[in-house]
C-alpha positions in Angstrom: 52.2 24.1 21.7 52.7 20.0 22.1 52.8 17.8 19.0 51.7 14.2 19.0 52.1 11.3 16.6 49.2 8.8 16.2 49.6 6.2 13.9 45.8 4.6 13.8 43.1 5.9 11.7 40.9 8.6 12.6 37.3 9.6 11.3 36.7 13.1 10.9 33.5 14.4 12.2 32.1 17.5 12.6 29.9 18.7 15.6 26.5 19.3 15.1 26.0 22.3 17.1 29.3 24.2 16.4 30.7 22.5 13.2 34.2 22.1 14.8 36.0 19.4 13.1 37.2 16.5 15.4 38.7 13.1 14.9 37.3 9.5 16.2 39.0 6.4 16.5 37.4 4.4 13.6 36.8 1.4 16.3 35.3 3.8 18.8 33.1 5.5 16.2 31.7 2.0 15.4 30.8 1.3 18.7 28.8 4.9 19.2 27.1 4.2 15.9 26.2 0.7 17.0 25.0 1.6 20.4 23.9 5.0 20.0 25.8 6.5 23.2 26.5 9.9 23.8 29.8 11.8 23.3 31.0 15.0 23.2 33.1 17.3 20.7 36.0 19.2 22.1 33.8 22.4 22.9 31.6 20.4 25.3 28.6 19.8 23.0 26.6 16.7 23.6 25.7 14.4 20.6 25.2 10.8 19.4 24.8 8.9 16.3 20.8 8.3 15.7 19.4 6.0 12.8 20.9 2.3 12.1 24.5 1.2 11.8 26.0 -0.2 8.7 25.8 -3.4 10.7 22.1 -2.9 11.2 21.4 -1.8 7.8 23.3 -4.8 6.2 21.3 -7.0 8.7 18.1 -5.4 7.3 18.9 -5.4 3.8 19.6 -9.2 4.2 16.4 -9.9 5.8 14.7 -7.8 2.8 16.4 -9.6 0.1 15.6 -13.3 1.8 11.9 -12.3 2.3 11.9 -11.0 -1.5 13.6 -14.3 -2.5 10.8 -16.2 -0.4 7.9 -14.1 -1.9 9.2 -14.7 -5.5 9.6 -18.5 -4.8 5.9 -18.7 -3.5 4.5 -16.5 -6.6 6.4 -19.0 -8.9 4.9 -22.0 -7.2 1.3 -20.3 -7.4 1.6 -19.6 -11.0 2.9 -23.0 -11.8 -0.1 -24.4 -10.1 -2.7 -22.3 -11.5 -1.0 -22.9 -15.0 -1.3 -26.8 -14.4 -4.9 -26.4 -13.5 -5.6 -24.5 -16.4 -3.9 -27.0 -18.6 -6.0 -29.8 -17.0 -9.1 -27.8 -17.4 -8.4 -27.5 -21.2 -7.6 -30.9 -21.7 -11.0 -31.9 -20.0 -12.9 -29.4 -22.2 -11.2 -30.8 -25.2 -12.2 -34.4 -24.3 -15.8 -33.4 -23.3 -16.0 -31.7 -27.1 -14.6 -34.7 -28.5 -17.2 -37.0 -26.9 -20.1 -34.5 -27.6 -19.1 -34.7 -31.4 -19.1 -38.3 -31.2 -22.7 -38.3 -30.1 -22.0 -39.4 -26.5 -24.1 -37.6 -23.9 -22.3 -35.8 -21.4 -25.0 -36.5 -18.7 -25.5 -40.2 -19.0 -22.7 -41.2 -21.1 -25.1 -42.8 -23.7 -24.4 -42.7 -27.5 -27.3 -41.0 -29.7 -27.8 -40.4 -33.3 -29.4 -36.9 -32.7 -27.7 -35.6 -29.3 -29.2 -32.6 -29.6 -32.7 -33.9 -29.5 -31.8 -36.1 -26.5 -30.5 -33.3 -24.6 -33.6 -31.3 -25.1 -35.9 -34.1 -24.2 -34.1 -35.9 -21.3 -31.9 -33.3 -19.7 -33.7 -29.8 -20.3 -32.0 -28.3 -17.2 -28.3 -28.8 -18.6 -27.4 -25.2 -20.0 -26.5 -25.1 -23.7 -24.2 -22.8 -25.3 
């Protein structure tokens, strides 16, 4: 029996067919995982790595993270826009209520002592609350 000394790093793999353990050089394994090429166990069984490599997975996760951040920024901007629109509508409603309380007609902007009678007679098509 011949003994050899190896100073590199080996990744211990098990054959998916017979279960025999064998070593793959770390760099060679990276290539096999990356390009999904076929290789053989010491007993001659053909096999290959399927799925995504660590680099593919990292790239996918990075893309997913960027997409999630973009989506978050879009949702924040939409939320801010809706908030500003709501605040503007509330301000207009407050101003209109204040004018009506002062007797100013919201339709023709004239001032009346009895605004209710004016609205009923001059603007009957305007809905009242």
